[in-house]
C-alpha positions in Angstrom: 14.0 5.3 -28.1 14.1 3.2 -24.9 10.7 1.7 -24.0 9.1 3.2 -21.0 7.9 0.8 -18.3 4.3 -0.3 -18.5 2.2 0.0 -15.3 -1.1 -1.9 -14.8 -3.7 0.2 -13.0 -6.5 -1.7 -11.2 -10.0 -0.5 -12.1 -13.2 -0.6 -10.2 -16.6 -2.0 -11.4 -19.0 1.0 -11.5 -22.5 1.5 -12.6 -23.3 4.1 -15.3 -26.2 5.1 -17.6 -28.6 5.4 -14.7 -27.8 2.0 -13.4 -28.2 0.2 -16.8 -24.6 -0.6 -17.6 -21.6 -1.8 -15.7 -18.2 -0.3 -16.5 -14.6 -0.8 -15.4 -13.1 2.6 -14.6 -10.5 4.4 -12.6 -9.9 8.0 -11.6 -8.1 10.1 -14.2 -5.7 11.4 -11.6 -4.2 7.9 -11.1 -3.5 7.7 -14.8 -2.0 11.2 -15.0 0.2 10.6 -12.0 1.5 7.3 -13.4 2.3 9.1 -16.7 3.5 12.4 -15.4 5.3 11.6 -12.2 6.3 7.9 -12.5 7.1 8.6 -16.2 5.6 5.3 -17.2 2.9 4.1 -19.6 -0.4 3.2 -18.0 -2.8 0.4 -19.0 -6.1 -0.3 -17.2 -6.7 -3.8 -15.8 -10.3 -4.9 -15.8 -11.4 -6.8 -12.7 -13.3 -9.4 -14.8 -10.0 -10.8 -16.0 -9.8 -14.6 -15.6 -7.4 -16.0 -13.0 -5.6 -18.2 -15.6 -4.9 -15.1 -17.7 -3.2 -13.1 -15.0 0.3 -14.6 -15.6 0.2 -13.5 -19.2 -0.8 -10.0 -18.1 1.9 -9.8 -15.5 4.5 -10.8 -18.2 3.6 -7.5 -20.0 3.6 -5.0 -17.1 6.5 -3.7 -15.0 4.5 -2.5 -12.0 1.0 -2.5 -10.5 -1.0 0.3 -8.9 -3.8 -0.7 -6.6 -6.2 2.3 -6.6 -8.8 3.5 -4.2 -12.4 2.7 -4.7 -15.9 3.3 -3.3 -16.4 -0.3 -2.4 -14.6 -1.9 0.5 -12.9 -5.3 0.7 -15.5 -7.8 1.7 -15.0 -9.2 5.2 -15.1 -12.9 4.4 -11.6 -12.4 3.0 -10.3 -11.6 6.5 -12.8 -13.4 8.8 -14.6 -10.1 9.6 -18.2 -9.5 10.4 -20.6 -9.5 7.5 -21.4 -6.2 5.8 -24.8 -4.6 6.0 -27.0 -5.3 3.0 -26.6 -1.8 1.6 -22.8 -1.7 1.8 -21.2 -1.2 -1.7 -19.1 -4.2 -2.8 -16.9 -5.1 -5.7 -16.4 -8.9 -5.6 -14.6 -9.1 -8.9 -12.0 -6.5 -7.8 -11.6 -8.4 -4.5 -11.0 -11.6 -6.4 -8.7 -10.2 -9.0 -6.5 -8.1 -6.7 -6.1 -10.8 -4.1 -5.0 -13.1 -7.0 -2.7 -10.4 -8.5 -0.8 -9.5 -5.3 0.8 -12.9 -4.6 1.7 -13.4 -8.3 3.3 -9.9 -8.4 5.1 -10.5 -5.2 6.6 -13.8 -6.5 8.0 -11.7 -9.3 9.1 -9.0 -6.9 7.3 -6.5 -9.2 6.9 -2.9 -8.0 3.5 -2.5 -6.2 2.0 0.8 -5.1 -1.3 0.6 -3.1 -3.4 3.7 -2.5 -6.2 3.9 0.1 -8.1 0.6 -0.7 -4.8 -0.6 -2.1 -3.0 -0.6 1.3 -6.0 -2.5 2.7 -5.8 -5.1 -0.1 -2.1 -5.6 0.5 -2.7 -6.1 4.2 -5.5 -8.6 3.6 -3.4 -10.5 1.0 -0.8 -10.9 3.8 -3.3 -12.3 6.3 -4.1 -9.0 8.0 -7.5 -7.7 9.1 -9.4 -4.4 8.7 -11.6 -2.2 10.8 -15.0 -2.0 9.1 -15.5 1.6 10.3 -12.5 3.3 11.8 -14.6 6.2 13.2 -16.6 3.6 15.3 -13.5 2.6 17.2 -13.3 4.2 20.6 -9.7 5.2 20.3 -9.8 6.3 16.6 -10.8 9.6 14.9 -13.1 10.0 11.9 -10.9 9.5 8.8 -13.8 9.8 6.3 -14.2 12.6 3.7 -16.5 15.5 4.6 -20.0 14.1 4.9 -21.8 17.1 3.4 -23.0 16.6 -0.2 -21.9 20.1 -1.3 -18.2 19.6 -0.4 -15.9 20.5 -3.3 -13.1 18.3 -4.5 -10.6 20.7 -2.9 -12.4 20.3 0.4 -12.6 16.6 0.1 -8.9 16.1 -0.8 -7.4 18.9 1.4 -4.7 17.9 3.9 -6.4 16.7 7.0 -4.0 15.3 9.6 -0.4 14.6 10.4 1.3 11.3 10.0 4.5 10.3 11.8 7.1 8.1 10.1 8.4 5.2 12.1 12.0 4.9 13.1 14.2 4.0 10.2 11.3 4.5 7.8 12.3 4.9 4.1 9.9 7.9 4.1 12.2 9.7 6.6 15.2 9.1 4.4 13.4 10.1 1.3 11.8 13.2 2.6 14.4 14.3 5.1 11.8 14.8 7.9 9.9 12.6 10.3 6.3 13.7 9.7 3.9 15.1 7.0 0.3 16.3 6.5 -1.9 14.1 4.3 -5.5 14.0 3.1 -8.0 11.4 4.5 -11.0 9.9 2.7 -11.5 6.4 4.0 -13.9 4.5 6.2 -12.0 1.2 6.6 -8.5 0.9 7.8 -5.9 -1.6 8.9 -6.6 -3.4 12.2 -4.2 -6.3 12.6 -1.1 -6.0 10.4 -0.4 -8.9 8.1 2.7 -11.1 8.6 5.6 -10.0 6.5 4.6 -6.3 6.4 6.2 -3.4 8.3 4.6 -0.1 9.3 6.1 3.0 7.8 3.8 5.7 9.2 1.0 6.1 11.8 -1.7 8.8 12.1 -2.0 10.8 15.3 -4.6 8.3 16.7 -2.4 5.3 16.0 -4.0 4.2 12.8 -1.6 2.6 10.3 -1.0 5.0 7.4 1.8 3.4 5.4 3.3 -0.1 5.0 6.0 -1.9 3.1 6.7 -5.6 2.3 9.6 -6.9 4.3 12.8 -7.7 2.4 11.3 -6.7 -1.0 13.7 -5.9 -3.8 11.4 -3.5 -5.6 9.2 -0.7 -4.5 6.3 -2.2 -2.5 4.4 0.5 -0.6 0.8 0.9 0.6 -0.5 4.3 1.8 -3.8 5.1 3.3 -4.1 8.6 1.8 -4.6 9.7 -1.8 -1.2 10.5 -3.3 -2.7 11.0 -6.8 -4.4 14.3 -5.9 -2.3 17.1 -7.3 1.2 15.7 -6.7 2.6 18.7 -8.5 1.8 21.1 -5.6 4.6 22.1 -3.3 2.9 20.8 -0.2 2.4 17.4 -1.9 6.1 16.7 -2.4 5.8 13.4 -0.6 3.2 12.2 -3.0 5.2 13.3 -6.0 8.2 11.5 -4.5 6.3 8.3 -4.0 5.3 8.2 -7.7 8.8 9.0 -8.8 10.3 6.2 -6.7 7.7 3.8 -7.9 8.5 4.8 -11.5 12.3 4.4 -10.8 11.6 0.9 -9.5 9.5 0.0 -12.5 12.4 1.1 -14.8 14.8 -1.1 -12.9 12.4 -4.0 -13.0 11.9 -3.6 -16.7 15.7 -3.5 -17.4 16.2 -6.7 -15.4 13.5 -8.5 -17.5 15.1 -7.5 -20.8 
């Protein structure tokens, strides 16, 4: 049997056992989407991994998924204003992902960035982020519902339209020039990094999807959460993104062997 591609999924550092133990974890939906829709084998990448071990790790995997997370990229990585003291942070993830991205890019390895992942790609390419999109005068509130009793269905339901840019690969893939997506983020792209192209905008002009210029493999960042029920009819774009990512991982794996 032919070996399936192996995909490394970035984890987040979380606190469990009533604050007494740190863990590396990732939402189960990312893992299931990588298995079921990309048709690849997932492994979890702990963010405490040492920089000098990253090359060995990247020798093993055939693609990288940069997941969403509660913590935001710290502003010192893009010359932004300092966070408030109570802002959740994940310094190990910042360090690890900003080391992984350039190494993966040098290999032209498939990269799929979701929510925080699109922001990390942008920062890795020298771009900047809005700390709070909803505090910008010309932007809407892209955060999840702020009531504590919101259900997962309410949190992840489609919220707003995105419009694909001219000649976007999304238009070619989907056969249409717009789509409705969910929205769960506080930060967002401000200045686009050099070497990146915009693939989609929200109705208020916020960047919703990007690609790396001239990249041989799949290298896409999206601001919405494609991992939430890709099997549903209305989420065909999300299912398609995971399928195309998986196809690119297979091609990358064949080229390595």
